[in-house]
C-alpha positions in Angstrom: -0.7 -50.4 16.2 2.8 -50.3 14.8 5.4 -47.8 15.9 5.5 -46.4 12.3 1.8 -45.6 12.4 2.1 -43.8 15.7 5.0 -41.7 14.5 3.3 -40.7 11.3 0.2 -39.7 13.1 1.5 -38.1 16.3 4.9 -36.6 15.5 5.4 -35.7 11.9 2.5 -33.3 11.1 1.1 -31.2 13.9 -2.2 -29.5 13.0 -1.9 -27.0 15.8 0.2 -24.5 14.0 -1.0 -24.3 10.4 -0.6 -20.5 10.0 2.2 -18.0 10.9 0.7 -15.4 13.3 3.8 -14.2 15.1 6.0 -11.1 14.6 8.2 -11.5 11.5 11.7 -10.3 11.1 12.7 -8.6 7.9 15.6 -6.6 6.5 15.1 -3.2 5.0 17.5 -0.8 3.4 16.9 2.9 4.3 18.4 6.1 2.9 20.7 7.7 5.4 18.3 10.6 6.2 15.4 8.2 6.7 17.4 6.0 9.0 18.6 9.0 11.0 15.0 10.3 11.4 13.7 6.9 12.4 16.5 6.3 14.8 16.1 9.7 16.5 12.4 9.1 16.9 13.0 5.6 18.3 15.5 6.8 20.8 13.4 9.8 21.8 10.3 7.6 22.4 12.2 4.7 23.9 10.9 2.2 21.2 12.7 -0.1 18.8 13.7 1.1 15.3 11.1 -1.3 13.8 8.4 0.2 15.9 9.3 3.7 14.8 9.3 2.7 11.1 5.9 1.0 11.6 4.6 4.1 13.2 5.8 6.2 10.2 4.2 3.9 7.7 0.9 4.0 9.6 1.0 7.8 9.8 1.7 8.0 6.1 -1.2 5.8 5.3 -3.6 7.8 7.5 -2.4 11.1 6.0 -2.9 9.8 2.5 -6.4 8.6 3.2 -7.4 11.9 4.7 -5.8 13.9 1.9 -8.3 15.9 -0.1 -8.0 16.7 -3.8 -6.1 19.9 -4.5 -8.8 21.1 -6.9 -12.5 20.4 -7.2 -11.8 19.4 -10.9 -9.5 16.6 -9.7 -10.1 13.4 -7.9 -7.7 11.0 -6.3 -7.9 7.3 -7.2 -7.4 4.6 -4.6 -3.7 4.2 -5.7 -3.1 7.9 -5.1 -3.1 9.1 -8.7 -4.8 12.4 -9.5 -7.2 12.4 -12.5 -9.6 14.9 -14.0 -13.2 14.5 -12.9 -15.6 13.7 -15.7 -17.8 16.7 -16.4 -19.8 18.0 -19.3 -20.5 15.9 -22.3 -18.3 13.2 -23.9 -16.6 14.0 -27.2 -16.2 10.9 -29.4 -13.8 10.4 -32.3 -16.7 10.5 -34.7 -17.6 14.0 -33.4 -14.0 15.1 -33.9 -13.9 13.8 -37.5 -17.2 15.6 -38.3 -15.9 18.8 -36.9 -12.7 18.5 -38.9 -14.7 17.8 -42.1 -16.9 20.9 -41.4 -13.7 23.0 -40.9 -12.3 21.8 -44.3 -15.5 22.9 -46.1 
């Protein structure tokens, strides 16, 4: 076996770490009031700023998923948008045209 073959097999491409599964550092820009709230929470709980922000995000997700519709006539889509629930019969454009023609007569 040549030295080049050994280097290409053993040292250049390790298959042991194919995915990234460790904590990731990122930079975020917060409004002043959000930063102050997160920082106070972090100091009060003795955790890092990142942990406090992560906690806030998780709490927000949980609250949003538990949130019920403000009215029985409305439903919340998975993206959070409120829409009217379908009820009664569907009115088509043909039905509207017929009704307008009847009104003209």
